[in-house]
BAFI-3210 file (N, C-alpha, C; in Angstrom, 3 decimals, decimal comma, padded with zeros to 6 digits):
// residues 159
n [1|2|3|4|5|6|7|8|9|10|11|12|13|14|15|16|17|18|19|20|21|22|23|24|25|26|27|28|29|30|31|32|33|34|35|36|37|38|39|40|41|42|43|44|45|46|47|48|49|50|51|52|53|54|55|56|57|58|59|60|61|62|63|64|65|66|67|68|69|70|71|72|73|74|75|76|77|78|79|80|81|82|83|84|85|86|87|88|89|90|91|92|93|94|95|96|97|98|99|100|101|102|103|104|105|106|107|108|109|110|111|112|113|114|115|116|117|118|119|120|121|122|123|124|125|126|127|128|129|130|131|132|133|134|135|136|137|138|139|140|141|142|143|144|145|146|147|148|149|150|151|152|153|154|155|156|157|158|159]
n.u [-002,048|-001,802|-000,060|-001,358|-000,930|-002,455|-001,924|000,679|003,904|004,019|005,547|008,211|010,650|012,120|011,806|009,868|006,387|003,654|000,281|-001,807|-001,945|-002,799|-003,968|-005,485|-007,238|-008,486|-009,223|-009,815|-011,695|-011,258|-010,211|-007,423|-006,335|-003,984|-003,594|-001,457|000,048|-000,608|-003,776|-005,855|-009,067|-009,014|-007,203|-008,714|-010,895|-009,600|-008,794|-011,294|-012,103|-010,117|-010,643|-013,074|-012,250|-010,810|-012,790|-013,586|-015,564|-017,692|-016,311|-015,145|-013,757|-010,889|-009,658|-006,958|-006,318|-004,642|-002,154|-002,664|-002,503|-004,093|-006,657|-009,941|-012,477|-015,800|-017,685|-016,317|-015,989|-018,675|-019,310|-017,660|-018,676|-021,234|-020,644|-019,665|-021,936|-023,701|-022,709|-023,824|-026,324|-026,658|-025,244|-023,653|-022,178|-019,506|-018,833|-017,320|-014,489|-012,977|-009,894|-008,536|-006,697|-006,890|-008,543|-009,148|-009,261|-010,421|-012,977|-013,823|-013,830|-015,874|-018,031|-018,050|-018,706|-021,291|-022,655|-022,026|-023,218|-025,818|-027,158|-025,193|-022,902|-020,744|-018,022|-016,049|-012,824|-010,307|-008,183|-006,380|-006,725|-009,233|-010,883|-010,465|-011,478|-014,182|-014,818|-014,415|-016,566|-018,538|-018,423|-019,337|-021,557|-022,191|-023,938|-026,700|-028,271|-030,072|-032,188|-033,687|-035,818|-034,433|-034,085|-033,061|-030,027|-028,912|-026,258|-023,097|-020,137|-016,753|-015,161]
n.v [-012,608|-009,097|-006,035|-002,830|000,537|003,530|006,271|008,340|008,635|010,979|014,184|014,700|016,005|014,130|011,771|009,440|009,039|006,944|007,496|005,631|002,157|-000,928|-004,337|-006,644|-009,551|-011,711|-014,358|-014,701|-012,806|-010,234|-007,031|-005,453|-002,640|-000,085|002,936|005,679|008,536|011,711|012,059|012,844|013,991|013,390|011,245|009,262|009,084|008,177|005,675|004,345|004,321|002,704|000,256|-000,319|-000,545|-002,905|-004,693|-005,205|-004,208|-005,733|-007,135|-007,961|-005,487|-004,492|-001,909|-000,275|002,397|003,308|004,529|006,918|010,435|012,549|014,826|015,079|017,446|017,561|017,833|016,838|014,144|013,383|013,831|011,953|009,614|009,701|009,319|006,688|005,383|005,913|004,228|001,837|001,785|000,910|-001,465|-004,608|-004,797|-005,174|-005,921|-003,527|-003,175|-001,122|-000,298|001,240|003,416|004,835|007,996|011,111|010,310|007,794|008,496|009,862|007,726|006,143|007,896|007,994|005,283|005,143|006,942|006,058|003,727|002,117|-000,295|-002,234|-003,761|-001,823|-001,610|-000,569|-001,213|-001,921|-003,587|-005,461|-008,280|-008,670|-007,320|-008,837|-011,329|-010,686|-009,934|-012,404|-013,805|-012,533|-013,560|-014,153|-012,506|-010,368|-007,446|-006,944|-004,355|-004,031|-005,721|-004,748|-002,229|000,519|003,889|006,147|008,035|011,405|012,374|012,862|014,705|014,531|017,154]
n.w [-007,816|-008,246|-007,863|-007,934|-008,620|-007,690|-008,268|-009,682|-008,041|-005,358|-005,353|-003,346|-001,128|000,242|-001,094|-003,112|-002,567|-002,272|-002,150|-002,004|-002,288|-003,816|-003,944|-006,050|-005,806|-007,915|-007,715|-004,974|-004,829|-003,714|-002,648|-001,416|000,154|000,986|002,505|002,787|004,232|002,729|001,306|-001,444|-002,646|-005,377|-005,548|-004,267|-005,983|-008,301|-007,369|-007,051|-009,748|-010,838|-009,582|-010,781|-013,487|-013,335|-012,881|-010,276|-008,618|-007,412|-005,456|-002,124|000,041|001,753|003,472|004,596|006,521|008,450|008,219|007,005|006,780|006,186|007,030|006,615|005,787|007,186|005,111|002,913|003,631|003,657|000,947|-000,375|000,729|-000,365|-003,075|-003,021|-002,059|-004,150|-006,096|-005,435|-006,496|-009,166|-009,630|-008,745|-005,582|-003,219|000,302|002,580|004,544|006,820|008,128|010,868|013,057|016,421|017,220|015,422|012,729|012,961|013,791|011,509|009,717|010,814|010,450|007,657|007,161|008,178|006,537|004,010|003,090|001,331|000,806|001,079|003,429|005,509|007,561|010,402|011,679|014,180|013,853|011,385|011,174|012,353|010,565|008,237|009,042|009,388|006,734|005,485|006,545|005,200|002,735|-000,597|-000,453|-002,021|-002,857|-004,866|-006,009|-008,028|-007,922|-005,915|-004,504|-004,803|-004,408|-006,988|-006,829|-006,942|-009,141|-007,654|-007,001|-005,979|-004,562]
ca.u [-002,314|-000,890|-000,144|-001,696|-000,782|-003,484|-001,422|002,139|004,444|003,965|006,872|008,623|012,101|012,739|011,570|008,528|005,395|002,407|-000,768|-002,599|-001,561|-003,746|-003,846|-006,779|-007,204|-009,718|-009,573|-010,438|-012,693|-010,882|-009,324|-006,761|-005,714|-003,312|-003,414|-000,438|000,381|-001,661|-004,688|-006,740|-010,260|-008,658|-006,623|-009,805|-011,656|-008,785|-008,875|-012,590|-012,089|-009,249|-011,396|-014,052|-011,539|-010,388|-013,972|-013,578|-016,598|-018,454|-015,439|-014,949|-012,646|-010,294|-008,913|-006,193|-005,998|-003,897|-001,019|-003,104|-002,368|-005,061|-007,854|-010,925|-013,601|-017,023|-018,332|-015,572|-016,356|-020,040|-019,318|-017,088|-019,661|-022,315|-020,145|-019,627|-023,338|-024,265|-022,244|-024,681|-027,620|-026,798|-024,358|-023,343|-021,073|-019,090|-018,697|-016,113|-013,941|-012,001|-009,029|-008,065|-006,278|-007,744|-008,454|-010,046|-009,421|-011,390|-014,314|-014,154|-014,145|-017,217|-018,986|-018,122|-019,424|-022,707|-023,221|-021,599|-023,894|-027,228|-027,575|-024,036|-022,307|-019,463|-017,680|-014,749|-012,109|-009,024|-007,147|-006,519|-007,258|-010,674|-011,517|-010,428|-012,409|-015,529|-014,993|-014,560|-017,950|-019,410|-018,128|-020,456|-022,741|-022,255|-025,293|-027,153|-029,414|-030,996|-033,360|-034,331|-036,359|-033,529|-034,304|-031,838|-029,392|-028,355|-024,802|-022,322|-018,721|-015,854|-014,455]
ca.v [-011,258|-008,095|-004,754|-001,746|001,821|004,462|007,537|008,400|009,079|012,407|014,781|015,052|016,175|012,945|010,579|009,231|008,503|006,543|007,679|004,413|001,003|-002,004|-005,616|-007,252|-010,993|-012,129|-015,669|-014,527|-011,738|-009,349|-005,890|-005,012|-001,345|000,569|004,372|006,270|009,924|012,637|011,627|013,886|013,412|012,853|009,920|008,337|008,915|007,311|004,338|003,768|004,086|001,555|-000,929|-000,576|-001,022|-004,285|-005,530|-005,621|-003,535|-006,653|-007,826|-007,427|-004,536|-004,196|-000,674|000,090|003,824|003,651|005,391|008,127|011,627|013,554|015,040|015,632|018,218|016,750|017,886|015,937|012,776|013,186|013,761|010,673|008,599|009,744|008,703|005,241|004,960|005,996|003,060|000,719|001,888|000,250|-002,601|-005,462|-004,251|-006,011|-005,251|-002,735|-003,148|-000,046|-000,518|002,560|003,562|005,725|009,427|011,785|009,497|006,740|009,111|010,109|006,426|005,761|008,766|007,491|004,003|005,415|007,663|005,495|002,515|002,133|-001,660|-003,096|-003,490|-001,139|-001,613|-000,021|-002,111|-001,454|-004,546|-006,111|-009,644|-008,575|-006,921|-009,977|-012,347|-010,210|-010,049|-013,826|-014,191|-011,888|-014,195|-014,376|-011,724|-009,148|-006,916|-006,505|-003,485|-003,979|-006,505|-004,072|-000,920|001,528|005,125|006,674|009,166|012,358|012,250|013,771|014,703|014,900|018,399]
ca.w [-007,380|-008,763|-007,175|-008,836|-007,955|-008,131|-008,794|-009,699|-006,760|-005,045|-005,335|-001,984|-001,097|000,822|-001,915|-003,653|-001,646|-002,918|-001,155|-001,841|-003,101|-003,584|-004,622|-006,367|-005,997|-008,584|-007,189|-003,659|-004,955|-002,617|-002,871|-000,190|-000,124|002,097|002,265|003,655|003,948|002,323|000,250|-001,954|-003,275|-006,685|-005,317|-003,962|-007,222|-009,159|-006,786|-007,436|-011,192|-011,094|-009,160|-011,841|-014,682|-013,085|-012,670|-008,869|-007,833|-006,551|-004,514|-000,776|000,088|003,041|003,245|005,785|006,480|009,671|007,890|006,308|007,619|005,755|007,832|005,700|006,319|007,188|003,797|002,028|004,026|003,169|-000,514|-000,773|001,112|-001,353|-004,310|-002,783|-001,959|-005,498|-006,854|-005,076|-007,150|-010,463|-009,856|-007,605|-004,796|-002,098|001,599|002,792|005,900|006,953|009,286|011,266|014,443|017,212|016,964|014,490|011,528|013,284|013,769|010,108|009,110|011,275|009,759|006,290|007,123|008,414|005,392|002,737|002,630|000,986|001,126|001,374|004,738|005,648|008,988|010,779|012,576|014,690|013,496|010,078|011,283|012,616|009,297|007,316|009,547|009,056|005,283|005,158|006,871|004,212|001,457|-001,510|-000,085|-002,807|-002,898|-006,184|-005,747|-009,156|-007,556|-004,793|-004,856|-004,277|-005,158|-007,609|-006,186|-007,908|-009,226|-006,812|-007,323|-004,892|-004,897]
c.u [-001,342|-001,117|-000,393|-001,580|-001,778|-002,908|000,093|002,653|004,308|005,392|007,176|010,137|012,799|012,433|010,125|007,622|004,149|001,303|-001,645|-002,090|-002,568|-003,400|-005,255|-006,546|-008,527|-010,173|-010,303|-011,551|-012,515|-009,956|-008,753|-006,017|-005,098|-003,068|-002,414|-000,212|-000,838|-002,461|-005,499|-008,007|-009,961|-008,040|-007,721|-010,644|-010,909|-008,812|-010,175|-012,635|-011,236|-009,933|-012,402|-013,384|-011,152|-011,570|-014,129|-014,636|-017,376|-017,622|-015,488|-013,726|-012,194|-009,358|-008,277|-005,782|-005,214|-002,758|-001,390|-003,019|-003,373|-006,219|-008,861|-011,968|-014,843|-017,727|-017,634|-015,893|-017,739|-020,100|-018,747|-018,047|-020,801|-021,896|-020,142|-021,049|-023,996|-023,890|-023,108|-025,972|-027,728|-025,890|-024,181|-022,113|-020,758|-018,962|-017,366|-015,742|-012,849|-011,213|-008,359|-007,624|-007,217|-007,627|-009,447|-010,286|-010,420|-012,808|-014,744|-014,533|-015,537|-018,294|-019,160|-018,946|-020,923|-023,369|-023,003|-022,347|-025,363|-027,786|-026,397|-023,476|-020,953|-019,189|-016,274|-014,127|-010,800|-007,875|-007,439|-007,154|-008,756|-011,432|-011,566|-011,394|-013,850|-015,792|-015,162|-015,965|-018,946|-019,281|-019,394|-021,724|-022,744|-023,704|-025,603|-028,413|-030,428|-032,257|-034,132|-034,899|-035,529|-033,732|-033,004|-031,324|-028,892|-026,852|-024,114|-020,872|-017,933|-015,088|-013,163]
c.v [-010,317|-006,790|-003,683|-000,452|002,804|005,664|007,484|008,899|010,585|012,937|015,232|015,183|014,930|011,671|010,454|008,572|008,157|006,692|006,438|003,350|-000,083|-003,228|-006,132|-008,735|-011,411|-013,486|-015,578|-013,488|-010,716|-008,250|-005,522|-003,732|-000,790|002,020|004,911|007,710|010,739|012,091|012,839|013,226|012,807|011,459|008,898|008,055|007,983|005,871|003,654|003,445|002,863|000,249|-001,307|-001,130|-002,485|-005,225|-005,983|-004,920|-004,514|-007,331|-007,169|-006,513|-004,335|-003,018|-000,238|001,553|004,265|004,621|006,674|009,322|012,718|013,620|015,759|016,450|017,336|016,720|016,947|014,477|012,448|013,038|012,425|009,537|008,553|009,105|007,182|004,687|004,936|004,782|001,835|000,683|001,010|-000,945|-003,415|-004,888|-005,184|-005,215|-004,513|-002,802|-002,081|-000,286|000,808|002,540|004,505|007,174|009,927|010,955|008,366|007,293|009,390|008,813|005,965|006,601|008,304|006,208|004,196|006,048|006,967|004,273|002,787|000,761|-002,562|-002,769|-002,799|-001,089|-001,100|-000,934|-001,472|-002,347|-005,217|-007,493|-009,649|-008,240|-008,102|-011,077|-011,956|-010,336|-011,508|-014,317|-013,590|-012,538|-014,459|-013,657|-010,386|-008,721|-006,439|-005,673|-003,460|-004,781|-005,891|-002,744|000,151|002,800|005,630|007,884|010,128|012,176|013,297|013,644|015,077|016,135|018,482]
c.w [-008,060|-008,028|-008,222|-008,055|-008,554|-008,842|-008,870|-008,349|-006,584|-005,020|-003,915|-001,988|-000,543|000,059|-002,323|-002,605|-002,444|-001,888|-000,960|-002,815|-002,820|-004,397|-004,857|-006,583|-006,617|-008,063|-005,862|-003,690|-003,828|-003,107|-001,508|-000,544|001,152|001,694|003,279|003,248|003,574|001,150|-000,190|-002,484|-004,641|-006,559|-005,069|-005,206|-008,180|-008,676|-007,190|-008,931|-011,536|-010,696|-010,245|-013,101|-014,545|-012,860|-011,224|-008,016|-006,944|-005,458|-003,134|-000,808|001,523|002,822|004,557|005,651|007,723|009,392|007,178|007,258|007,274|006,737|006,931|006,449|006,285|005,830|002,813|002,344|003,489|001,659|-000,997|-000,428|000,105|-002,672|-004,158|-002,731|-003,340|-006,336|-006,565|-005,886|-008,381|-010,696|-008,574|-006,903|-003,640|-000,817|001,700|004,267|005,916|008,235|009,619|012,723|015,183|016,750|015,941|013,239|011,762|013,264|012,330|009,404|009,540|010,601|008,321|006,230|007,335|007,189|004,061|002,267|002,350|001,328|001,493|002,752|004,625|007,148|009,199|011,836|013,027|014,227|012,150|010,187|011,582|011,335|008,337|007,746|009,196|007,554|004,864|005,475|005,882|002,837|000,659|-001,089|-000,809|-002,948|-004,308|-005,993|-006,881|-008,876|-006,410|-005,264|-004,153|-005,081|-005,765|-006,843|-007,239|-007,969|-008,366|-007,189|-006,079|-005,342|-004,154]
res [m|r|v|v|h|v|v|p|p|a|t|r|c|y|g|a|v|m|p|i|e|w|t|i|s|h|g|a|r|l|v|v|a|v|a|k|g|e|m|t|p|e|h|m|r|n|f|l|e|a|i|d|r|e|g|a|r|p|y|a|k|m|i|d|v|k|g|m|t|t|r|f|e|p|e|q|v|g|a|f|a|a|v|v|r|e|r|e|v|d|s|v|v|g|p|i|a|i|v|v|g|p|g|l|l|a|q|q|a|r|t|f|s|e|r|g|h|l|v|r|p|i|r|v|f|a|e|l|h|e|a|r|r|w|l|d|r|q|r|d|t|g|v|d|p|r|g|r|s|v|p|p|l|p|p|l|k|i|e]
***
């Protein structure tokens, strides 16, 4: 496994903060990401691009956002969900487990999971072990939409 950082450290008076860090295990076909602090749409876009560069789009993804402090507008959640959903149209994709604490962020995660899937499963969990257990049950269930009649989606961008 190797740790890959999405973006350079944010400039803060109290030190460097990485908004998202992740590890890709090609052997386990798993991406584990942890988001902390303030995230921007650009950070999320960079994360998706990095997953693609590493050939990990078909892998299961466990994304822990318990430490994230950003509160996105509903339009931003919808736009990011559309980008993730669009990725399902032309390639094999793996399931996504989102780990989140209670509150507004949990509601945003549920909204994302409802809007973000076309054919692949996306679920929200309160605990890491629950998310990992679910992902393990999804093993080898990457979804290849090219064999399904999935209507193309217009390209969307995160603003």
